[in-house]
MARGUPA-116264 format. One record per atom (N, C-alpha, C, O, CB): x, y, z. Coordinates in steps of 0.1 Angstrom, whole numbers, plus 5000, padded with zeros to 4 digits. Glycine has a CB too. Layout:
N
XYZ
...
***
This chain:
514
292419526614
292119416608
290519446602
289819536606
292419296620
290119366594
288819376588
288019276596
288519226606
288919336574
286919266593
285819176602
285919046596
285518946602
284319226601
286419066582
286618876576
287518826580
287718706579
286718836561
288718926586
290118856586
290018806600
290818716603
291518946583
289118856611
288818846623
288218716626
288318656637
288118946627
287618686615
286318566617
287218446614
288018436606
284918566604
286718346625
287418196625
286618116614
285418126613
287118116641
287418056606
286617996592
287017856599
286217766598
287218046573
287917836606
287817686606
288617616618
288817676628
288317636591
288917486617
289417416630
290317336626
289917266617
288417346638
291817316629
292517216628
292117086629
291417086638
293417226634
292316956623
291916846625
293116756622
294016786614
290816826618
292916636631
293916536632
293916396617
293016316615
293716466649
295016426611
294916296600
296316236597
297416276601
294216346583
296116146591
297716056590
298516166587
299616156591
298015916577
298216276582
299716396575
299516506581
300216596577
299816446556
298616536591
298316666596
297816656609
297016566612
297416736588
298216746619
299016876617
300316836614
300716736619
299016966628
301516906606
302916886603
303317016602
302517116602
303216796590
304717016601
305317156598
305217166578
305917246571
307117146605
304317086574
304617066558
303317066552
303117106540
305316936555
302317016562
301016986558
300017066568
300617126576
300816826557
298817076570
297917136579
296717116572
296417166561
298317276583
295817026578
294517006574
293117086584
293017086596
294416836576
292317136578
291317216588
290017186583
290017196570
291517386588
288817156590
287817176588
286717276587
286217306598
287717136590
286217346575
285317466575
284417476583
283417406581
284717476566
284417546592
283217576602
282017666596
280817636598
283817646616
282417756590
281517886584
282117906572
283317886570
281718026593
281417956562
281418006551
282217896541
282217776544
281918146551
282817956531
283717896522
285017906519
285418026519
283317906513
285817826517
287617826515
287617816498
286817756492
288517646524
288617886492
288817846478
290317806479
291117846488
288417966466
290717726468
292017676463
292717756460
292317806449
292017596454
294017826465
294717926462
294618026470
295218126468
294517976452
293818016482
293518136494
294718116503
295217996504
291918126504
295218216510
295718216523
294918216536
293818256536
296518306524
295818156547
295118166558
296018176568
297118166563
294418066560
296018196580
296918216592
296118146606
294918126608
297418396592
297118136614
296918046624
297918056636
299118066633
296817916618
297618056646
298718076654
299317926660
298717826662
298218186666
300617956662
301217826666
302117866677
302117976682
301917736654
302917786681
304017796692
305417866687
306217896695
304317646697
305417896675
306617956671
305918086668
306818166665
307417876659
304818126667
304118266662
303018246656
302218156660
304918346652
302718346642
301818326633
302118266622
302818326614
301218416631
301618126619
301718056608
300918116595
299818156595
301217926612
301618116585
300818146568
300818036563
301717946565
301718256557
299818016555
299417866548
298817896536
298117996535
298317766557
298917806524
298417826511
297617686509
298117576507
299717866500
296017716508
295117626505
295317586492
295217666482
293817666507
295717446491
296517396481
295217296475
295217276463
298017306486
294417256481
293017176481
292117176491
292317176503
293117066479
290817156483
289817156490
288517046489
287917046479
289517276487
288116966499
287616866496
286116856506
286116896517
288616756497
284916806498
283716806504
283516656507
283616566499
282716856494
283116626520
282716476522
281616476529
281316576536
283816396529
280916346528
279816316538
279416186542
279416086534
278716356532
279216156556
279516036563
278615916553
279115806552
279016036582
277415966547
276515896544
276715866531
276115776526
275315946546
277615926524
278315856510
279515826511
280115826500
278315936499
280115796522
281315716522
281515586516
282615546512
281715706532
280615536517
280615356512
280015366501
278815416501
279915236522
280615326489
280015316475
279215196480
278215246484
281015286462
279315076481
278414986480
277314996488
276514926483
278914886481
276815056500
275815126506
275215236496
273915226495
276315176519
275715316492
274915406485
274315356472
273215396469
275715526483
274815266465
274515196453
273315106460
272215116454
275915096446
273515026473
272214956471
271115026477
269914976476
272214816478
271315116482
270015206489
269615306480
268615356483
270415276503
270415346468
269815436457
269015316445
268115346438
271315536448
269415216446
268915146437
267715056439
267214986431
269815086433
267215076453
265915046455
264615156453
263515156459
265915016468
265115246442
264215376443
264115486452
263315576451
262915336444
265115486464
264915586474
266215656472
267115586467
264615516489
266415766474
267215876478
267715876492
266715876500
266515996475
268815886496
269415886508
268916006517
268516006529
270915886506
268916126508
268616256512
267416266516
267016366522
268816336504
266516166514
264916176515
264816106528
264016146536
264016106504
265715986530
265215916541
266115976555
265515986566
265415726538
267516016555
268316056564
268816206562
268816266551
269415966565
269316276576
269516426574
270916426569
271916426576
269216516589
271016416557
272216396548
273216546546
274416546543
271616356533
272516626549
272916756547
273616766558
274916786558
271916866544
273116766569
273816796585
275316736583
276116816588
273016696600
275716636577
276716576578
277816586566
278816516563
276416456581
277216706560
278416726551
279216856552
278716966553
278116716538
280516816551
281416946556
282816906547
283316806542
281716946577
283017066547
284417076539
285717066547
285817126557
284617206531
286616986541
288317016546
288917066534
288917036522
289216866552
289717166542
290517226533
292117166538
292417146550
290417396533
293017146526
294317086532
295217216526
294717276517
294916926525
296417256533
297217366532
298517296533
298817176536
297017466544
299417406528
300917406528
301117496537
300317596536
301717436516
302017506548
302517586556
303517666549
304317606542
303017526567
303617806550
304817856540
305617926550
306817926547
304317976527
305317976562
306418066569
305618096583
304418096584
306818216559
306318126593
306018196601
306118296608
307218296613
305918166605
305318426613
305918526617
306018536634
305018526640
305118646610
307318546639
307718496648
307618656657
307518766651
309018406645
307618636672
307318756682
308118886678
307718996681
307518716698
309718886672
309918976670
310019026658
310919096656
310718976675
309018986645
308719036634
309318996624
309119056613
308619136635
310318876624
310718796614
310018696609
309218636616
311818746617
310318656593
309618506590
310618406588
311718426584
308818506576
310218286592
311218156594
310318076587
309118096586
311618096610
311117976583
310117836577
309917756587
310817706594
310817746567
308617716588
307717626598
308717516602
309217436594
306217546590
308917506614
309617376619
309017296631
309617206637
311117406625
307817336635
307117256642
305917266641
305517386642
307417266653
304617156640
303317206638
302817256649
303217256660
302517116634
301217326642
300317376654
299717246659
300017126655
299017486650
298717276668
297917166675
296717146670
295917226665
297617206689
296517006670
294917006665
293717086674
293817106686
294516836664
292617126667
291717226675
292117356674
291517456679
291717186691
293117376666
293217526666
292817596656
292817556645
294317576666
292117746659
291317796653
292217866641
293317916641
290517886663
291317826628
292117896615
291318026609
290118016609
292217776601
291918136606
291518256600
291718266588
292518176585
291918346605
291418346577
291518396565
293018496568
293318556579
289918486560
293418486561
294918546559
294618746559
294018816550
295718466539
295018786569
294718966567
295519006557
296518936555
295019076579
295219126550
295719186540
297319246545
298319246538
294719276536
297219296559
298619356562
299619216565
300819236562
298519466577
299419116568
299919026573
300418956557
301618906555
298818946583
299518956549
300018906532
300919006529
302018966525
298818906519
300719116530
301519196520
303119196525
304119186517
300819376519
303019206542
304619216544
305219036544
306419016546
304919306563
304218916542
304918796542
305318776527
306418736522
303918676549
304218816519
305018806505
305718906497
306018906486
304118776495
306119036507
307119106502
306619216493
307519286488
307919016495
305219246492
304519316483
304919496489
304719546500
302819256484
305319556476
305719676477
304619806472
304619846461
307019666470
303919846484
302519896481
302820036476
302120096467
301519896495
303620086481
304220216477
304620256464
304120346457
305320226484
305820156460
306220206444
306520066437
307220056427
307720336444
305919956444
305919826432
305019816421
303919866421
305619696438
305419756411
304719746400
303319676404
303319566411
305619686389
302119736399
300919676397
300419606387
299919656377
300219746398
300619456391
300419376383
299019296379
298519266368
301319316386
298519286392
297119246392
296619216408
296919296416
297019116381
296019106412
295319116425
295018966428
294618886420
293919216426
295418956443
295418826447
293918786450
293318836460
296418806458
293518686443
292118636443
291718606456
292418536464
291918526435
290118666460
289518616469
290018696484
289418686495
289718466468
291418776480
291718856490
291419036486
291519116495
293218826494
291219056477
291219186470
292819256475
292919376479
289819286476
293819186474
294819226477
295719286461
295919226451
295319096486
296119426463
296819406447
298219356451
298919356461
297119566436
298419296436
299919236437
300919346432
300919376420
300119116427
301819416441
302619516435
304119456440
304419426452
302219686442
304719446428
306219386433
307119506433
306919616428
307019256420
308019476438
309319546438
310019526424
310219416419
310219476450
310319616419
311119616404
312519526407
312619416402
311519806397
313419566415
314519506416
314519366420
315319286415
315219576423
313419306431
313119166432
312519086420
312518966420
312319156441
312019156413
311319076401
312219076391
312318976385
309919146395
313119176387
314019166374
315719166376
316419136367
313719286364
316119206388
317519196390
317919056389
319019036385
318019276403
317218956391
318118836392
316918736381
316618616383
318518766411
316618816371
316018786358
314418686361
313918636371
317418686348
314018716348
312418696351
312018576337
312318596325
311418876349
311318476342
310718396328
309218386330
308718346340
311318226327
308418436318
306918416318
306818296311
307218276300
306118516312
306118196317
305818066308
304318036307
303718036318
306517936315
303718016296
302617956294
302417896281
303317906272
301718036296
301117836278
300717786266
300317896254
300018016258
299417706270
300317886243
300017986234
298218046236
297317956237
300517926218
298018156237
296918226241
296518216253
295318246255
296018186234
297018186261
296718216278
297818356286
297918376298
297318036287
298218436277
298318566287
299618586288
299818656297
297718556300
300918536281
301918566281
302518716276
303218786283
302218466275
302018736265
302218836259
301318966266
301819076267
302018796244
300118946269
299618996281
300119086294
300019196299
299218896285
300518966298
301219016311
302419066310
302819136319
301518936321
303019056300
304519126295
304019246294
304419326303
305319066280
302919296284
302719426282
302019526295
301919646296
301819426270
301719436304
301219496318
302319566325
302319686327
300719386329
303519446327
304919486331
305419596321
305719696328
305919366332
305519616311
305919736304
305519856307
306219956308
305719716292
304219846308
303619966310
303520006323
303120116324
302419966304
303819916335
304319976348
305720046349
306020136357
304219866356
306619976340
307720036341
307720166333
308320266337
308819936338
307020166321
307220316316
306520446322
306720566322
306620306303
305520346330
304720516339
305720536351
305420636359
302620496348
306820456354
307520496364
308820596361
308920636350
307920376369
309620636372
310720726366
311420676357
311320556354
311520756375
312320746350
312920716337
314120616339
314720566329
313320856330
314520606350
315520496349
315020366352
315720266352
316620526359
313520366353
313020216352
312720156335
312620036333
311520216362
312520256326
312320276314
313420266304
313420336294
311820386315
314520166307
315620116296
315119956292
315319856299
317420116304
314319946278
313719806277
313919816266
313719916259
312419766282
314619666261
314919646245
314019506243
314419406248
316719636241
312919506237
312419376232
312419326221
311719366212
311519376233
313119206220
313419136206
312219056204
312118946210
314819036205
311219106194
310019056192
309918986181
309919066171
309119136193
309818836177
309718776164
308318776159
308118736148
310218636164
307618806163
305818836160
305318956159
304318976151
304818796171
305819056166
305519196165
304419196173
303419256170
305319256152
304519136183
303419146195
303519286201
302619316209
303719026207
304419366200
304719476210
304819636202
305219746207
306219426220
304419596187
304719716179
303519786185
303819896188
304819716161
302119736188
301119846193
301519936201
300720036203
300119806199
302819936208
302920046217
303620156212
303820256218
303520006228
304120126198
304620266190
303820316180
304320376170
305920256183
302120276184
301320326177
300420426183
300120416195
300620226172
300120516177
299020646186
297920556187
297720476178
298520816177
297320566198
296120506201
295020586196
295320706199
296020486216
293920576190
292820596187
291520596198
290520666197
292720526177
291620526206
290920476215
291120576231
292120566238
291420306216
290320636233
290320726246
290520616258
291420656266
288820826249
289920516260
289820436271
291320376271
291620316281
288720316269
292420396262
293720326260
294920436263
295120546257
293920266244
295520406271
296520516273
297920476260
298320366257
297220506293
298420626255
299120626243
300520616253
300820676263
298720766231
301420526245
302820526250
303820526236
304920486235
303120386260
303220576228
303820596214
305120646217
306120586214
303220686204
304920776223
305820906225
306820836234
307920896233
305021046232
306920746242
307920676248
308620546242
309420486249
307520646260
308220496230
308520366221
309220406211
309120516206
307320296215
310020316206
310920336195
310720196188
311220096193
312620376200
310020196178
310120066171
311020066157
311020156148
308520036168
311719956157
312719926145
312019776139
311519676144
314619896153
312119816127
311619706117
312519606111
313519656106
311119756106
312419516111
313619386108
314419446094
315619466095
312719206104
313819476084
314019546075
315219656073
316019656064
312919596075
315119736084
315919836086
317119776094
318119846092
315219936093
317219686100
318619636108
319619606097
319419546087
318319486119
320919676101
322119646099
323119606109
323219686118
322419736092
323719516109
325219516116
326519546113
327319476107
325519416119
326819656116
327919706114
329419636113
329919636124
327719776122
330019596105
330919496102
331919536110
332419456117
331319466088
332319686110
333719746120
333219696134
334219696142
334019926120
332119676138
331719656152
331919486156
331819436168
330019706152
332419426145
332219256147
333819226154
334819276150
332019146128
333719156164
335019076168
335018936163
334118886156
335119066183
335818886167
336118736162
335218666170
334518586164
337618686164
335018676183
334218636190
332618626184
331918526184
334418706201
332218736180
330818746176
331118686164
330518586165
330018886177
331718686151
332018606141
331818486143
331018416136
333118626137
332618436155
332818246154
331318206164
331118086167
335018166165
330418306167
329418266171
328518266162
327618176162
329018326181
328618366150
327718336139
328118216127
327318166119
327418466131
329418186128
330018076118
330617986130
331718026135
331318126105
330217916133
330617816144
331817696140
332317636149
329217746147
332017686129
332917596123
334017656120
334817596113
332417536112
334317786125
335717826120
336817766132
336517746143
335718006118
338017756126
339017686131
339817826137
339817946135
339717576119
340717726148
341517826153
342517916140
342518036140
342417746163
343117836133
344217926124
343018026115
343518136111
345417816111
341717996111
340818056103
340618206115
340718326112
339317946099
340518156127
339918286137
341218366139
341118486140
339118226155
342218316140
343718416140
343818476126
344218596126
345418306142
343518436115
343518526100
342218626102
342218746097
343218416084
341418586107
340018666106
340618756115
340718876110
338518586111
340918736128
341118866137
342318976133
342419096137
341518806152
343118896126
344418996118
343619096107
343819216109
345818876106
343019066100
342519106089
341419206092
341119316086
342118986082
340919166102
339619296109
340719416121
340519536122
337819176125
341619356127
342219446135
342919526122
343319646125
343319376146
343219486108
344219586100
343119676093
343619776088
345319506089
341919636092
341219716084
340619836094
340419946089
340319636076
340219786109
340119886118
340719976119
340320086120
340119856127
342219926118
343420066117
343120156105
343120276105
345120006113
343020086099
342920176085
341820256087
342020366083
342720096071
340420236092
339320306093
339620456101
339220566098
338220206100
340520406112
341120486123
341820616116
341720736119
342320396132
342520546108
343520646097
343120736087
343720806080
344420556089
341620706087
340820796078
340320716064
339920766054
341820936072
340320616065
339720506053
338420486049
337920456038
340120376056
337820496063
336520516063
336220376068
337020286070
335820556049
334620356069
334220216076
334120116066
334020166054
332920226085
334019996067
334319866060
333119766059
332519746070
335519806067
332819706048
331719626049
332119476047
333319446047
330519686039
331219386045
331319266043
332519216030
333219116029
329819246040
332219326020
332819326006
334319376006
335319346000
331819415996
334319466015
335919486018
336519386026
337719366024
336319616025
335819316037
336519206045
336619066033
337719016031
335419156061
335719046028
336118926014
337218956006
338018876003
334918926004
337219056003
338519125991
339819116001
340819075995
338119335985
339919136010
341219156019
341719026022
342918996022
340919226033
340418926026
340918756027
341218726012
342218646011
339418636033
340718766002
341218695990
342818725983
343618645978
340018745980
342818875986
344118935984
345318885996
346418865992
344019095983
345018866006
346018806017
346718686013
346018586011
345218776030
348018686011
348918586009
349118496020
349418386018
350018636004
348918536031
349418456045
348418376047
348718266052
349718536059
347318376045
346318246046
346318146036
346318176024
344918266047
346318036041
346617916033
345317896022
344217946026
346817776045
345317846011
344117816004
343117736011
341917766008
344417745992
343217626019
342017556025
341317626036
340117616039
342517426031
342317716040
341317806049
340717916044
339717966049
341917846061
341317986032
340718116024
339218056019
338118106023
341918146008
339417966011
338017936001
336917916013
335817966011
338217785990
337017826025
335717816032
335417956039
334217996040
335617696043
336418036043
336018196046
335418246037
334318296040
337018286049
335918266027
335318346015
333918286015
333018366018
336118316000
333618166012
332318096014
331518116023
330318126020
332417986015
331918136036
331018166044
330518316045
329418356048
331518126056
331618396041
331218556039
330118556030
329018606033
332418656034
330418506016
329318506006
328018466013
327018526010
329718405994
327918376021
326518346026
325918446035
324718476035
326618216033
327018506043
326218626053
326018746045
325218836048
327118676067
326718756035
326218876027
324818846018
324118936015
327418936018
324618696013
323018706008
321918786018
321018856015
322518556005
322218736030
321118766041
320918926041
320118976048
321618706057
321618996034
321519166032
321519226048
320919326049
319819226024
322119176058
322219196070
323019316077
322819386086
322619086074
324219286067
325519356077
325719466063
325519446051
327319216083
326119576071
326819696065
327819786070
328619716077
325919776062
328119896069
329319936075
329120026089
330120056095
330120016064
327820046092
327420076105
326220026112
325219996104
327420196105
326020016124
324919946132
323820086126
323920206123
325419936154
322719986126
321220066126
320619946132
320719836127
320420126109
319819966147
320220096154
321320086159
321819976158
319320136164
322020176166
322920186176
322520146187
321420166192
323420296179
323820056193
323519996207
322920106215
321820096219
324819936214
323720226216
323220366225
321820396225
321220426235
323920516219
321120376213
319820426209
318820316215
317620346216
319820456194
319420176217
318320066218
317920116235
316820106238
319119866216
318820156245
318420166260
318720316266
319620346273
319220046270
317620386259
317720506266
316620546277
315420506276
317720606255
316920596286
316220636300
314620706297
314420816292
317120756307
313720616302
312520626297
311720586286
310620626283
312420716298
312420506279
312320476266
312020306266
312620226274
313720526257
310920256256
310820096251
311520106237
311320196229
309120036250
312320006235
312319986221
312119846216
312819756219
313520026217
311119836207
310819706203
311419686187
311119746177
309219696204
312219566187
312719506175
312119426169
312219306171
313819446176
311119476157
310019376154
310619296143
310919356133
308519436150
310719186145
311519066137
310418996127
310718906118
312218956149
309119046129
308018956125
308118936108
307618846102
306519036129
308719036102
308819016084
310018906082
310318866071
309519196074
310518856095
311718756090
311118616091
310318586100
313218756101
311518526080
311018376079
312618306084
312618216093
310218306060
313518336081
314618276085
315118246094
316018326096
315318306082
314918156104
315518166121
317018216123
317518296131
315617996129
317718156113
319418196115
319318326114
319918386123
320618146103
318718396106
318918566104
318618616116
319218716121
317918636092
317318556123
316818626137
317818576147
318118646157
315218586142
318218476146
319218456160
320618546160
321018616169
319818286160
321218526144
322218616144
321718796150
322518866157
322618596128
320518846145
320618976153
320018986165
319819106168
320219076147
319618866174
319318856187
320918826194
321118886204
318118726189
322018766190
323218696194
324118856191
324918906199
323718536184
323818906180
324419036180
324219146186
325219206190
324319076171
323019186189
322519306197
322619276211
323019376218
321019326194
322319146219
322719086231
324319086232
324719146242
322018946232
325119046226
326719086230
326919196231
327619226241
327619066223
326419296219
326719426221
326319516235
327119596240
326219486209
325119496240
324319546247
325419496262
325919576270
322619486244
325419356262
326319336277
327719396274
328319436283
326519146283
328319396262
329719446263
329619576267
330419606275
330519446252
328719666263
328619796268
328219816280
328619916286
327719856260
327519736287
327219766301
328219726308
328519796317
325919716306
328819616306
329819566312
330719656314
331219666325
330419466307
330919766303
331919846305
331419986310
332220076312
332619846292
330319996312
329420106318
329520236308
329620356311
329920156335
329420186294
328920276282
327520306280
327020396273
329420226269
326720226289
325020216285
324820186300
325420116307
324420076273
323420266303
322720256316
322520096315
322720016306
321220366316
322020066331
321319906335
320319886322
320119996317
320219896352
319919796318
318519776308
318019606312
318719516317
318919786288
316719616306
315819496305
316019456290
315919526281
314219516308
316419306290
316319286277
315319176274
315619066279
317519266272
314119186267
312819086269
312919006255
312919066244
311219176272
313118856259
313118806244
311818716243
311618636252
314518716240
311218736236
310018636231
310418536223
311418526216
308918706224
309518446224
309418316220
311118246223
311718176214
308718306203
311618276234
312818246243
313518106237
314718086235
312218226260
312518016234
313117876232
313717866218
314617786216
311917746234
313217966206
313917956191
315417996196
316317916193
313218076177
315718116204
316918126207
317818086216
319018126216
317018206207
317418016224
318317956234
317417786233
316717776244
318318056251
317317696227
316917586227
317717506235
318917536236
316717556215
317217406242
317917306253
318617196244
319617156248
316617216264
318117166233
318817056225
319017106211
318117096203
317816916223
320117146207
320317216194
321517196194
322017196206
319917346192
322617166181
323617196175
324217336179
323317426179
323417176163
325417376182
325717526183
325417606169
324917716171
327517536187
325717566157
325617606143
324117656142
323917756135
325917496132
322917576151
321517596151
321217666161
319917686161
320817496151
321917726171
321517806183
322817906185
323617906194
321317706197
322717986173
324018086173
323418176186
324418186193
324418186156
322418236192
322318316201
322218246217
322018306227
321218396197
322418106216
322518066231
323518096241
323418116253
322617936232
324818096231
325818106245
326018266250
326718286261
327518046239
325418366243
325418506249
324318516260
324518556272
325218626236
323018466255
322018456265
322418386280
322118436291
320918376258
323018276279
323318206290
324518286299
324718276311
323618056285
325218346289
326318456297
325618556303
326018606314
327418526287
324418606297
323918746307
323018646315
322718696326
322918906299
322418526314
321718486324
322518456338
321918476349
321018396319
323818406337
324818386345
325218536354
325018556366
325818326338
325818626344
326718686347
325818836346
326418936351
328118646338
324818856342
324318986340
323619046353
323719166353
323318976329
323219016359
323019076374
323819156381
323519266386
323018976384
325219106380
326319166387
326719296379
327419386384
327619046389
326319326366
326319426359
325119526358
325219646357
326719376347
324019476359
322719566357
322219536344
321819616336
322919736359
322319386340
322019356328
320819256328
321119146327
323119306320
319419276330
318519196333
317719116321
317519166309
317719276343
317419026324
316618936310
315218886314
315018836325
317518796304
314518896306
313118836309
312718736296
312718776284
311818986311
312418606299
312518496288
311118476288
310418456298
313318366291
310718476274
309018456274
309018316266
309818286257
307918606264
308018246270
308118106260
306918026263
306418016274
309618016264
306317956251
304917886254
305617746254
304817646253
303517906241
307017716254
307217566254
308617566263
309617576257
307417496237
308517556277
309417556286
310317426284
311517436288
308717576298
310017336280
310417196278
312017226268
313217196272
308817086268
311717276255
312617306249
313317436250
313917476241
312317286240
313117496261
314217626268
315217586274
315217476280
313717696279
316317656274
317617586277
317617606291
317317706298
318917656270
317917506295
317917476313
318717556320
318317576332
318417346318
320117616315
320817686321
320417836321
320617906331
322017656317
319817876310
319118016316
318218026321
317918126327
318918116309
317117906319
315817896329
316217896343
315617976350
314817766327
317217806348
317217806361
318117946367
318417956379
317817666364
318518026356
319018136363
318218266367
318618366373
320018176356
316618236361
315618326363
315018306376
314418196379
314518316353
315318406385
315018406400
313718416401
313218376411
315518506408
312718476391
311318456395
310518416381
310818456370
310518596403
309618326383
309018256371
307318326374
306818326385
309218036372
307018356364
305718396362
305018296354
305118296342
305618526355
304218186360
303718086348
301918096350
301318086361
304417896351
301518106337
299918086332
299917946329
300917876330
299418166320
298617916323
298317786320
299317706313
299917746304
297117786312
299517586319
300417486310
299717366312
299417316324
302017476315
299317306301
298917146306
299717046298
299216936296
297217096303
300817056294
301716946285
302516926295
303117016301
302616996271
302616776299
303016716312
304716736312
305316776322
302616526313
305416726295
306616746298
307216906301
308216926307
307116686290
306416996295
306517136300
306417146316
307217216322
305417216294
305417076324
305117086337
306217036344
306517076355
303917016341
306716956339
307916846347
309316946348
310016966357
308316686336
309316996333
310717096330
310417216343
311217256351
310717176310
309117266343
308817396353
309217316368
310017376375
306917456351
308817236371
308817166383
310317156390
310717176401
308217036379
310917116378
312617086380
313217236381
314017236390
313417006366
313017336375
313817456374
313017556385
313817646389
314017506357
311617566391
311217656396
311217646412
310117616418
310017676391
312317666418
312417616435
311217696441
310817796437
314017676443
310817606452
309417656460
308217616454
307117656459
309317796461
308317536441
306917506434
306817376441
307717296439
306917496415
305617316450
305517166453
304317146443
303617226438
305317126469
304316986443
303316916432
302016966430
301516976419
303016786435
301317016444
299817066443
299717216436
298817256429
299117086460
300717276440
300717396430
300917376416
300317456408
301817486432
301817276411
302217246400
300817196395
300417206384
303417156400
300017136405
298717066394
297817166394
296917156386
297916916399
297817266402
297017396401
297317486388
296617586386
297217496415
298317466380
298717526368
297917476360
297417576353
299917506363
297517356357
296917296346
295417366345
294917366334
296817126348
294717436356
293217436357
293417626359
292617696365
292317316374
294417666355
294217816355
293617866344
293717816333
295317886356
292817956346
292018036335
292818136326
293918176330
291018126342
292218176315
292918286309
293318426318
292418466325
292018326298
294418476317
294518586327
294618566343
294718656352
293418656325
294718416345
295518386360
296518306358
296618216350
294718316372
297418366368
298718306367
299418296383
298718326393
299618406355
300618256383
301518216396
302518236395
303318186386
301618086400
302818356405
304118406407
305018286417
304318226426
304018566413
306218266415
307018156422
308318226421
308818256410
307018016416
309118256435
310718276431
310918396444
310418406455
311118336410
312118506436
312518596447
311518696446
311518766457
313918636446
310718746436
310018846437
309018836451
308518926457
309418866424
308718716453
307618716466
307818616475
307018616485
306118686462
308918526475
309618416480
308618296486
308918186491
310418466490
307218356482
306318196480
305518216470
305318326464
305218146494
304818086468
304118076456
302618166456
301718146465
304017906454
302418226447
301118336448
300218296435
300718286424
301618506447
298918276437
298318266424
297518426424
296918456435
297218106423
297418496415
296518606413
296018616396
296218526389
297318756418
295418716393
294618766386
295518896377
295719006382
293618806396
295718876368
296318986360
295519086357
294419066353
296818956348
296019226360
295119346356
294919326341
295519246334
295819496359
294019426336
293819456326
294719566320
295019666327
292819466326
295019546307
296219646299
296019796303
294919826307
296119636282
296919886301
296119996299
296220046285
295320116282
296320106309
297320016275
297520006264
296419946253
295419876256
298619956266
296819986244
295519926231
296619776231
297719746234
295420056208
295419706225
295619536222
296719536213
297019636207
294219456214
297519436212
298019396199
297319356190
296119326193
298719306200
297819346177
296819316167
296419176168
295319126167
297419346153
297819096171
297818966175
296818886185
296718766183
298918966180
296218966194
295118956204
293818976199
292918946207
295319056215
293619026188
292019106182
291818946180
292618856179
291819236163
290218936182
289418796180
289318756168
289318856160
288018796184
289318646164
289018606146
288018686140
288218756130
288518446142
286818676148
285718736141
285918886138
285618936127
284418716149
286518966147
287019096145
288119116134
288119206126
287419146158
289219026134
290119016125
289619026109
289919106101
290718896128
288718916109
288018876095
287319006090
287519056079
286918746095
286419056101
285919176098
286519286092
286119356084
285419206106
287819306100
288419426093
289119396081
289319486074
289319486103
289519276077
290019226066
289119276057
289419366049
290119076066
287919226057
286719266046
286519406046
286019456035
285219206049
286819486055
286619606055
287419686047
287019766038
286819636065
288719646051
290119726042
290219666026
290919706017
291919676050
289519556027
289419506011
288319596004
288519645993
288919326009
287419606011
286319676002
286519836000
285919905992
284919656010
287719856009
288320006009
288919995994
288520055985
289720056022
290019895994
290819915984
290319875973
290819925962
291919875986
289119785971
288319805957
287719895954
287719925942
287419735955
287119965962
286420095961
287520205951
287320255940
286120165977
288820215960
290320325957
290220275943
290220355934
292320285967
290220135941
290820095926
290020135916
290320195906
291019935923
288620105920
287220145912
287320275909
287220305897
285920125920
287520385921
287720535916
288820565905
288520645896
288120615928
289920525906
290920535899
290920495886
291720535877
291820495905
289920395883
289920345868
288620425863
288220405852
289820175866
***
């Protein structure tokens, strides 16, 4: 036990709401206390751990506004006439989180401590055990501020029941996700089976060899797939997948499409070779069993899909190549503008990954979905939310099969409630939008109103963990990343300078050629 942990910093006081099993206030006798710190104190049930969610400084001489105004308006300052400094004191308001019992178990508080009980800063040993930190092999994501305690979370606790990373733009979502990916790649190969669906190319820097000696190079562990190289193999399509892409299909159209897909797949197995959308379209046009009022819409839909230049005879990449041991696969969709095309890619690969994992053809995996509100919107018709259904399915059933989700979003209020509620752990960085905060409060278990208020004042790189990974809310500072920064994280001034340097280089090369 450290000297700091042994030091009694305060004494519990009686107020209208404290002490109780849900609220304990104490006056600070020595030193200072910060919002977000943990304290411990003895109680009849064992040792109570509490989170400081507010700190109030008060002074008896300044309690009455009318008296202060009257005195100060006469040209005298109160502190010049009275010993005001001797009557200033600090009151910390805390939320009891749990109690260590004599047999080493943790239980929820059910009985209040007594007024006059002395309060100490929580010991590191107590916090590690209480917050379920895995100091031996956990993912090192940051440090609990004011306690100098590394935040090391157990991999299964963090990811098995899915993870959501939520924050405003520019407050560290991608930075935190990058730190987590580094930790997974630095461990045994069984942890490195990660596929990132990346709408803006935030994580493509993992695939680029680093020139900075201070940055760790992950390029040999990263596979980068550009949007223009992606092809969806038509022989791999099922009626369920097609009906997700084309939500307007009627039951007769689904039956006809299923029959023709089965026929073409059978011919392929007999040596005819793989087929594409042109072959499927021709088969529909030739088939006399399809009614004309069904045939024309089917052909029109297939023509619209052909115009996307997204479908081919084979998958590229193959699903097996997406989740290899020790590998991070980044599917960079940054070159695509068409949201429907992005949703089709997300929907297809999510369905194929889940199907292959459910049948144990591929190892357990982590699927990271950036800008998740684009792909699983809360309020949208099925034809404009093509990928929502499969992501919901993985969120509900994935943990039983070893298919983990990580949803990253800057607009939680637009994120599908079903999928978000299935995320067992939430990492929340700064958010100020009241609608987003309300949505988070309704979907994050164990998050009280005080902790919710603290989210609005978080600085860049500060975060709150709530859920399965720690069981109790924890505010912490995200560690610095080891890998090189994303090109999207470069400051505006540096980006402008790089642009000018590249422009000058091109101009000089052009002049030399002329």
